[in-house]
C-alpha positions as CSV (number, residue, x, y, z in Angstrom):
1,X,36.1,40.7,-35.1
2,X,35.7,45.1,-34.8
3,X,31.7,44.4,-36.2
4,X,31.5,41.6,-33.4
5,X,33.2,43.8,-30.7
6,X,31.5,46.3,-31.3
7,X,28.5,45.1,-31.8
8,X,28.4,43.2,-28.1
9,X,28.7,46.7,-26.8
10,X,25.8,48.3,-28.8
11,X,23.8,44.4,-27.4
12,X,24.5,45.9,-23.7
13,X,23.6,49.7,-24.1
14,X,20.7,48.2,-25.6
15,X,20.0,46.1,-23.2
16,X,20.8,48.4,-20.4
17,X,18.0,50.9,-21.8
18,X,15.3,48.4,-21.1
19,X,16.6,47.1,-17.9
20,X,16.4,50.8,-16.9
21,X,13.2,51.1,-17.9
22,X,12.0,47.8,-16.2
23,X,13.7,48.3,-13.1
24,X,11.3,50.1,-11.0
25,X,8.6,47.4,-11.9
26,X,10.4,44.2,-11.9
27,X,13.1,43.2,-9.1
28,X,15.2,40.9,-11.6
29,X,15.7,43.8,-14.2
30,X,17.9,45.6,-11.6
31,X,20.4,42.3,-12.3
32,X,20.1,43.4,-15.5
33,X,21.1,46.4,-15.7
34,X,24.3,46.1,-13.7
35,X,25.3,43.2,-15.8
36,X,24.8,45.1,-18.9
37,X,26.4,48.7,-17.3
38,X,29.3,47.0,-16.1
39,X,29.7,44.8,-19.7
40,X,29.4,48.5,-21.2
41,X,32.4,50.1,-18.7
42,X,34.3,46.6,-19.9
43,X,34.1,46.7,-23.5
44,X,34.5,50.4,-23.3
45,X,37.4,50.1,-20.9
46,X,39.8,47.5,-23.2
47,X,38.4,49.4,-26.4
48,X,40.5,51.7,-25.4
49,X,43.6,49.8,-24.4
50,X,43.4,48.1,-27.9
51,X,43.2,50.5,-29.5
52,X,45.9,53.3,-27.6
53,X,48.6,50.5,-29.0
54,X,48.0,51.9,-32.3
55,X,46.7,55.2,-32.5
56,X,44.9,57.9,-30.7
57,X,41.0,56.9,-29.2
58,X,38.8,58.9,-30.8
59,X,41.6,61.2,-32.8
60,X,42.3,62.6,-29.4
61,X,46.3,63.4,-28.1
62,X,45.4,61.0,-24.8
63,X,49.2,60.6,-23.0
64,X,50.3,57.2,-23.6
65,X,48.0,56.5,-26.5
66,X,49.3,55.3,-30.2
67,X,52.4,53.8,-27.8
68,X,53.7,51.3,-31.2
69,X,54.0,54.8,-33.5
70,X,55.7,56.4,-30.8
71,X,58.1,54.0,-29.6
72,X,59.1,52.7,-33.6
73,X,62.4,53.3,-33.3
74,X,63.1,51.8,-30.2
75,X,61.1,48.9,-31.0
76,X,63.8,48.3,-34.1
77,X,66.5,49.2,-31.7
78,X,65.0,46.8,-29.1
79,X,64.8,44.4,-32.5
80,X,67.8,44.9,-33.2
81,X,69.5,44.4,-29.2
82,X,67.6,41.2,-29.2
83,X,69.2,39.3,-32.7
84,X,72.7,40.6,-31.3
85,X,72.3,39.7,-27.7
86,X,70.5,35.7,-28.3
87,X,71.8,35.1,-31.9
88,X,74.9,36.4,-32.2
89,X,77.1,36.1,-29.3
90,X,80.5,34.4,-28.5
91,X,78.6,32.7,-25.7
92,X,75.8,31.0,-27.6
93,X,77.6,30.2,-30.5
94,X,80.5,28.6,-28.5
95,X,77.4,26.7,-26.5
96,X,76.2,25.4,-30.1
97,X,79.5,24.6,-31.6
98,X,80.9,22.8,-28.5
99,X,77.7,20.5,-28.7
100,X,78.0,19.8,-32.9
101,X,81.3,17.8,-32.2
102,X,82.7,19.0,-35.6
103,X,86.5,17.6,-36.0
104,X,84.7,14.0,-35.3
105,X,82.3,14.8,-37.6
106,X,84.2,15.7,-40.2
107,X,87.0,12.8,-39.7
108,X,83.3,10.5,-39.8
109,X,82.9,12.6,-43.0
110,X,86.8,12.2,-44.4
111,X,87.1,8.3,-43.5
112,X,84.2,7.7,-45.9
113,X,86.2,5.9,-49.4
114,X,84.1,8.3,-51.1
115,X,84.6,11.2,-49.3
116,X,88.0,10.9,-49.1
117,X,87.9,10.4,-52.9
118,X,86.9,13.8,-53.6
119,X,89.4,15.1,-52.0
120,X,92.0,13.3,-52.6
121,X,90.9,14.3,-56.1
122,X,90.9,18.4,-55.6
123,X,94.5,17.3,-53.6
124,X,96.1,15.6,-56.4
125,X,97.2,17.9,-58.7
126,X,98.1,20.7,-55.4
127,X,100.5,17.4,-53.7
128,X,102.1,17.4,-57.7
129,X,103.2,20.9,-57.4
130,X,104.4,21.0,-54.0
131,X,106.9,17.7,-54.8
132,X,108.3,19.7,-57.3
133,X,109.9,22.3,-54.8
134,X,110.7,20.2,-52.1
135,X,114.6,18.9,-52.4
136,X,114.8,15.2,-51.6
137,X,116.8,15.7,-48.5
138,X,114.2,18.0,-47.4
139,X,111.8,16.0,-47.6
140,X,114.0,12.5,-45.7
141,X,114.3,14.2,-42.8
142,X,110.9,13.0,-42.7
143,X,107.8,15.1,-43.1
144,X,107.1,15.3,-39.3
145,X,110.4,17.3,-39.7
146,X,109.4,19.5,-42.3
147,X,106.6,20.1,-41.1
148,X,107.3,21.3,-38.1
149,X,110.1,23.7,-38.8
150,X,108.6,25.1,-41.9
151,X,105.0,26.2,-39.8
152,X,107.3,26.8,-36.9
153,X,109.4,29.5,-39.0
154,X,106.5,30.8,-40.3
155,X,103.9,33.5,-38.3
156,X,101.0,32.0,-38.2
157,X,98.1,35.2,-37.8
158,X,99.9,37.4,-41.1
159,X,99.4,34.0,-42.9
160,X,96.5,33.7,-42.5
161,X,96.0,37.2,-43.1
162,X,97.1,36.7,-46.6
163,X,94.8,33.4,-46.8
164,X,91.8,36.2,-46.0
165,X,92.9,38.2,-48.5
166,X,93.0,35.6,-51.4
167,X,89.8,34.2,-50.1
168,X,88.7,38.6,-50.5
169,X,89.6,38.1,-53.7
170,X,87.7,34.5,-54.6
171,X,85.0,36.4,-52.7
172,X,84.8,32.4,-51.1
173,X,84.7,34.5,-47.3
174,X,80.8,35.2,-49.1
175,X,80.4,32.0,-49.9
176,X,81.2,30.7,-46.1
177,X,78.9,33.6,-45.4
178,X,76.3,31.4,-46.8
179,X,76.8,28.7,-45.4
180,X,76.9,30.5,-42.3
181,X,73.5,31.8,-42.5
182,X,72.0,28.3,-43.8
183,X,73.5,27.1,-40.1
184,X,71.7,30.4,-38.6
185,X,68.1,29.7,-39.9
186,X,68.6,25.7,-39.0
187,X,69.8,27.5,-35.5
188,X,66.7,29.5,-35.5
189,X,63.8,26.7,-36.4
190,X,65.7,24.6,-33.5
191,X,65.6,26.9,-30.6
192,X,61.9,29.0,-31.5
193,X,60.3,27.9,-28.6
194,X,63.4,29.8,-26.3
195,X,63.9,32.9,-28.5
196,X,59.8,33.1,-27.2
197,X,60.3,33.1,-23.7
198,X,63.0,35.1,-24.0
199,X,61.0,37.7,-26.1
200,X,58.5,37.4,-23.0
201,X,60.5,37.8,-20.0
202,X,62.1,41.4,-22.2
203,X,58.7,42.3,-23.1
204,X,57.2,45.7,-20.8
205,X,54.4,44.5,-18.7
206,X,51.5,45.7,-20.9
207,X,51.7,44.4,-23.5
208,X,49.3,42.0,-24.0
209,X,50.9,38.0,-24.4
210,X,48.9,38.0,-28.4
211,X,51.0,41.0,-28.9
212,X,53.8,39.1,-27.8
213,X,53.1,35.8,-30.1
214,X,52.6,38.3,-33.0
215,X,55.0,40.7,-32.8
216,X,57.8,37.7,-32.2
217,X,55.9,35.8,-35.3
218,X,56.9,38.9,-37.2
219,X,60.7,39.3,-36.0
220,X,61.0,35.8,-36.5
221,X,60.2,36.0,-40.0
222,X,61.6,39.3,-40.7
223,X,64.9,37.9,-38.9
224,X,64.8,34.5,-41.0
225,X,64.0,36.4,-44.4
226,X,66.6,38.9,-43.1
227,X,68.9,36.1,-43.6
228,X,67.3,35.1,-46.8
229,X,67.6,37.9,-48.3
230,X,71.8,38.3,-47.4
231,X,72.3,34.5,-48.5
232,X,70.1,35.6,-52.2
233,X,71.1,39.1,-52.7
234,X,74.8,39.2,-53.6
235,X,75.4,43.0,-53.7
236,X,73.0,43.2,-50.3
237,X,74.5,46.1,-47.5
238,X,75.5,43.0,-45.2
239,X,77.6,41.6,-48.0
240,X,79.3,44.7,-48.3
241,X,79.4,45.9,-44.5
242,X,81.3,42.6,-44.4
243,X,84.3,42.3,-46.7
244,X,85.4,46.0,-45.2
245,X,85.3,43.8,-42.1
246,X,87.0,40.9,-43.6
247,X,89.8,43.5,-44.8
248,X,89.9,45.3,-41.2
249,X,90.3,41.8,-40.0
250,X,93.0,40.2,-42.2
251,X,94.7,43.4,-41.4
252,X,94.7,42.7,-37.8
253,X,96.4,39.7,-38.2
254,X,99.1,40.9,-40.0
255,X,99.5,43.2,-37.7
256,X,98.0,43.1,-33.7
257,X,100.7,41.1,-31.6
258,X,98.0,39.2,-29.5
259,X,96.6,37.6,-32.0
260,X,99.2,36.5,-32.9
261,X,100.6,35.0,-29.9
262,X,97.1,33.1,-29.4
263,X,97.9,31.7,-32.7
264,X,101.4,30.5,-32.4
265,X,100.6,29.0,-28.9
266,X,97.5,27.3,-30.5
267,X,99.7,26.4,-33.9
268,X,102.0,24.7,-31.5
269,X,99.8,22.5,-29.3
270,X,98.2,20.9,-32.2
271,X,101.9,20.5,-34.1
272,X,102.2,18.1,-30.5
273,X,100.3,16.1,-30.7
274,X,101.9,12.1,-31.2
275,X,98.7,11.3,-33.7
276,X,99.4,14.9,-35.9
277,X,103.4,13.9,-35.8
278,X,102.5,10.8,-36.5
279,X,99.8,11.4,-39.6
280,X,102.4,13.8,-41.4
281,X,105.7,11.8,-40.3
282,X,103.9,9.0,-42.7
283,X,101.8,11.2,-45.2
284,X,104.8,11.9,-47.3
285,X,105.8,8.7,-48.0
286,X,102.9,7.6,-49.2
287,X,102.5,10.4,-51.4
288,X,106.3,9.9,-52.5
289,X,105.7,6.0,-54.0
290,X,102.9,7.5,-56.3
291,X,104.7,10.7,-57.9
292,X,106.0,8.2,-60.7
293,X,102.7,8.3,-61.9
294,X,100.1,10.7,-63.4
295,X,98.5,12.9,-61.3
296,X,95.1,13.4,-62.8
297,X,94.7,9.3,-63.1
298,X,92.6,7.7,-60.7
299,X,93.8,4.1,-60.7
300,X,97.4,6.3,-60.3
301,X,99.7,5.1,-56.7
302,X,99.2,8.6,-56.2
303,X,95.3,8.7,-56.0
304,X,95.6,5.5,-54.0
305,X,98.0,6.2,-51.5
306,X,96.2,9.2,-50.4
307,X,93.0,8.7,-50.4
308,X,94.7,5.9,-48.4
309,X,96.0,7.9,-45.8
310,X,93.1,10.9,-46.1
311,X,91.2,7.5,-44.2
312,X,93.3,6.6,-42.0
313,X,93.5,10.9,-40.9
314,X,89.5,11.0,-40.7
315,X,89.8,7.6,-38.4
316,X,92.2,9.4,-36.5
317,X,90.5,12.3,-36.1
318,X,87.0,10.5,-35.6
319,X,88.8,7.7,-32.6
320,X,91.4,10.8,-30.6
321,X,89.0,13.0,-28.4
322,X,92.3,14.8,-27.5
323,X,92.4,15.9,-30.8
324,X,89.1,16.7,-31.4
325,X,89.1,19.0,-28.5
326,X,91.9,20.9,-30.2
327,X,90.3,21.0,-33.4
328,X,86.7,21.8,-32.1
329,X,88.4,24.6,-30.0
330,X,90.3,26.1,-32.5
331,X,86.9,25.9,-34.8
332,X,84.6,27.6,-31.7
333,X,87.4,30.3,-31.0
334,X,87.2,31.0,-34.8
335,X,83.8,32.1,-35.1
336,X,83.3,33.0,-32.1
337,X,85.3,35.7,-33.0
338,X,83.9,36.9,-36.3
339,X,80.1,36.9,-35.0
340,X,81.8,39.0,-32.0
341,X,83.1,40.9,-34.4
342,X,79.9,41.7,-37.3
343,X,77.1,41.7,-34.1
344,X,77.3,45.1,-33.9
345,X,76.5,46.0,-37.7
346,X,74.1,43.0,-38.1
347,X,71.9,45.4,-34.8
348,X,72.6,48.7,-36.6
349,X,71.2,47.3,-39.9
350,X,68.2,45.6,-38.4
351,X,67.8,49.3,-35.8
352,X,67.9,51.8,-39.1
353,X,66.0,49.7,-41.1
354,X,62.4,49.8,-39.0
355,X,63.6,53.5,-38.3
356,X,62.8,54.2,-42.1
357,X,60.0,52.5,-42.1
358,X,56.5,55.3,-41.5
359,X,55.2,55.2,-38.0
360,X,51.4,54.8,-38.7
361,X,52.4,52.3,-41.8
362,X,54.0,50.1,-39.4
363,X,51.1,50.2,-36.7
364,X,48.8,49.0,-39.6
365,X,50.7,46.6,-40.3
366,X,50.8,45.7,-36.4
367,X,47.4,45.7,-36.2
368,X,46.3,43.9,-39.0
369,X,48.8,41.0,-38.0
370,X,47.6,41.2,-34.5
371,X,45.1,42.7,-34.5
372,X,41.7,40.0,-34.7
373,X,43.4,39.1,-31.7
374,X,43.3,41.7,-30.1
375,X,39.6,42.4,-30.7
376,X,39.2,39.2,-28.7
377,X,40.5,41.4,-25.9
378,X,37.0,43.4,-26.1
379,X,34.6,40.4,-26.6
380,X,36.4,39.1,-23.6
381,X,36.2,42.2,-21.4
382,X,32.7,43.2,-22.3
383,X,31.9,39.2,-21.3
384,X,34.3,39.5,-17.9
385,X,32.6,43.6,-16.4
386,X,29.3,42.1,-17.3
387,X,29.9,39.0,-14.8
388,X,31.9,41.1,-12.1
389,X,28.9,43.6,-12.1
390,X,26.7,40.9,-11.8
391,X,28.7,39.3,-9.0
392,X,28.8,42.8,-7.4
393,X,25.6,44.2,-8.0
394,X,24.1,40.2,-6.6
395,X,26.3,41.5,-3.6
396,X,25.8,44.5,-2.4
397,X,21.5,42.5,-2.4
398,X,22.6,40.8,-0.1
399,X,24.9,42.5,2.5
400,X,21.6,45.8,1.7
């Protein structure tokens, strides 16, 4: 494409020379000469503009040239900031989750017999262990009273902090991260046009739209590849940072009074809901009838009753908007908090990665991605310049 664009410049120069020689004896040659002259000007101006993006034209250190090489670090910081502000904000995560109806979808999934059987099989052994440590007189007060009194007597956030510790030991948080990354990849795919529009608004005025397109594609591919790398590399830097921040979160849950107060308030709201109280009260009755059966027997009363209770819980969760709202709010607040806590680390990781790139190599790579389209700017500049020159010359002849 450089050859094509350059050939048009050479052709314009040849036509200019020929027309200049014929201009004195042929009036029409003046129009050709003016057209070719303006075409050369347009071609040279656009050549300079395109070249200045990636390097110094003719190797001369002209001010405001080699823009990408000079601003590589700023581009990396802008990219990190773009991801931080447009992918990992509490508002965006909250908006996405609020429309997902997670609680209702969990209820719909749980009310399906096959899914309830899966959960029941995994829960049977746990239920059996719980019943061994509970006293009969306590159980007879009802599951509602037991769950309410026991849960209210335990500070919720320190308990969650200990659960986070267990999750860290079993690397469950890493599996949660992997699921989150899959969700983020889907979120990016579904909102690609929105992100492209935001990049166009943030892009400097002097950057051509074709460059924006290519840069966005490069950024989008880089972010998508970055998410895949995190998901597939167990020792990725982000995973290590996640471990450190998760430990920090665990300590805050154990000691932060504000988090403790919020956790207790949400806990009390959920426990006070009639559907929750009714479900917890009836759950133990169904489970107790099958305690004598082997917990690992799929046909035992325990498994049958537990399966039925789980289906009913899913039905309640699917049909009760108030309960859904509370569960959705808890999920949204939790995920939004995590996104807000770690988004700075993601932005810095992107910026530091770009800073390690070689400036000249970065410019060469970007030029290989978008350079072909930029040559059309030179071609169009040659043509538009020629047309403009013809119009100007024609008007001057008519006026003067």
